[in-house]
N, C-alpha and C positions, 0 to 999 in steps of 0.2 A: 598395171605399171604406169607411172607418171609419163606424160608426153613432153618431149623436149623439142623446141623449135630448132630448125637447122642453124639459124644465126646464133642462138644461144649455145648450141653444140660447138660451133666454130669458136666462139668466145671461150668456152670451157676448154677446148683443145689448146688455144693460145695460152690460157692461164696455166694449164697443166704443163705445157712445154716450158713456160717460164719457170714454174716450180721445179721441173726436172733440172734445168740449167742451174738454178740456185742450189739444189741438193747436190749436184755434182761439184759445184764450187765448194760447198761446205765439206763434202767428203775429202776434197783435195786439201782444204785447210786443216782438217783433222789429221790427215796423213803428215802434212808438213809440221803441225804442232807436235805430233808424236815423235818425229825425228828430232825436233828441238828439245823436247822433254827428255828423250833418251840422252841426248848430248849434254843437257844441263845436269842430268842425274849423274852421269860419269864425271863431269866437272865438279859437282857437289861432293861426290865420294872422294875424288882426288884432293879437293880443297880440305875436306874434313880430315883426311889422313895427314896432310901436311900440317894443318892447324894443330892436330893432336900431337904430332911429333914436336913441333915448336913449343907447344904449351908444356908438354912433359919436360922437354929440354930446358925451357925457361925456368920451370919450377925446380928442376934439379940444379941448375946453375945458381939460382937464387939461394937455395938451401946450402949449397957448397960454399958460396962466397960469404954467406952469413956466418958460417962456422969458422972460417979462416980469419976474418977481420972483425974481431969483437970490439976493438977500440973505435973504429970508424963505422961500425955497423949501423948506428942510429941514422946517420945522414944517408947512407947508401940504401938502407931498407926503405926509407920514405920515398926516395926517387924510384926505386924498383917497384914499390907498392903502387905509386901513381901510374907507372907504365903498365903494370899488371891489370889495374882497374880499367884503364883505357882499352887494353887488349880484350878484357872480358866483355866490355860493352860491345865492341865490334863483333866478337864471337856470338854474343846473344842476338844481335840484330841479324847476323848471317843465319843462325839457327831458325829464327822466325821466318826469314825468307824461304829457307829450305822446307819448312813445314807447309807454307802456302803452296809451293811447287808440288809437294807430295800430295796435297789435297786435289790439285788439278790432275795429277797422274791417276789418282784413284777414280775420279769421275770418268776419265777416258777409258780406264780398265773396265769399269762397270758397264759402259756402253758396249764395248767389244764382247764382254761376257754375255750380255743379254742377246746380242746378235748371234753369238755362237750357240746359245741355248735354243734359239728359234730354228737353227739349222739342224741340231742334233736330237732334239726331244720331240715327242708327240705333242702337237698343239691343235687347238680347235679354232675354226674360223667360219664366218657366215658368208656363203656364196650368194652374190646378188645378181650376177649376170653371166651368160656364156655367149660367145660369138663363134661363128663358123670360121671366119678368117681374122687375122690379126692386123686389121687396118685401123683399129681404134686404140689409142694409147690413153688409158684412164689413170694410170699411176706409174710412178717410177719404181723399178725393182729395188732401188736403194732404200725406199721407205720401209720402215720396220712394222707398220701396222696394216699393210695390204699384202695380198698374195696374188700372183699371176701364175696360173698353172695351165699347161697344155695337156689336155686329156683328149686324145684323138677322137674325132676331128675338131674338137672344140677348144676354145681358149676361155678359161674361167677366171672371173674376178671375184675375190673374197675380201671382206673387211674384217679387221680385228684379229688379234692373236691372243688366245686365251689358254691358260694352263688347264682349266677344268671345263668339262662339258656344260656344267650349270651356268657358268659365266657366259659362254657362247649362246646358250639357249635364251638367256635373259636379253642379250644384245639382239638376237634374232627377233624376239617379241617387239622390241622397240622399233626395229626396221620395218616389220610388218605393219605396225601402227602408223608409220609415216608413208606407207604406200608400196613397199616392196613385198607384195604378197607371196611371190615365188621364192623368197629367200629361204635357205636351209643351212643347217650346220653340217660341216664335214671335218674329219680329222686328217691331219697332214703330218708327214715326217720326212725330213730331208728335202723339202720342196715338192713332194709328191703326195697326192691324195691317197689316203688309206681306205676310207669308207665314208658313206653318208650316214650321219648320226640321227637318232630319234629327235624330232624337233621339240618334244615336250619333256 
């Protein structure tokens, strides 16, 4: 195993603590953004309904008035047509804004689906270290590419979350090449280790 100086370890702890604070802030921002997006989605749907109602009403009114006044219809149709074109431009720009918001919502949804997958499906990870007590914080539990599991009496730290055993074995080989000779692949489900897998 590589040797770490105590001063380097303290610096590493400080960096990790800073990263944890940043991650917590980012998670708070994501929660806040989700609330905003839900609110804007509701507003968007209400606006779309009202717009559709007025658009259909406007078209019906235009059709009705065009049929009643055939003598003055030319002047009135030109004015109505200009108003309708302006309204359509505003509606088109609103639709484009709603599409952009929908793309943002899709990205947030994908993030939460990936996190839910990690919690509910069998995954593979490469364990790099175990400690008897939990006095070393190596990673935030909010990070999605690390695992921290308590297996009495040890606290285990694993890197990477893989869907297949082959991906995890390949990652293990890379870790062994850089100095983590004791690394091994284990399978996890629901945050608990199922078994230690074949390293090859």
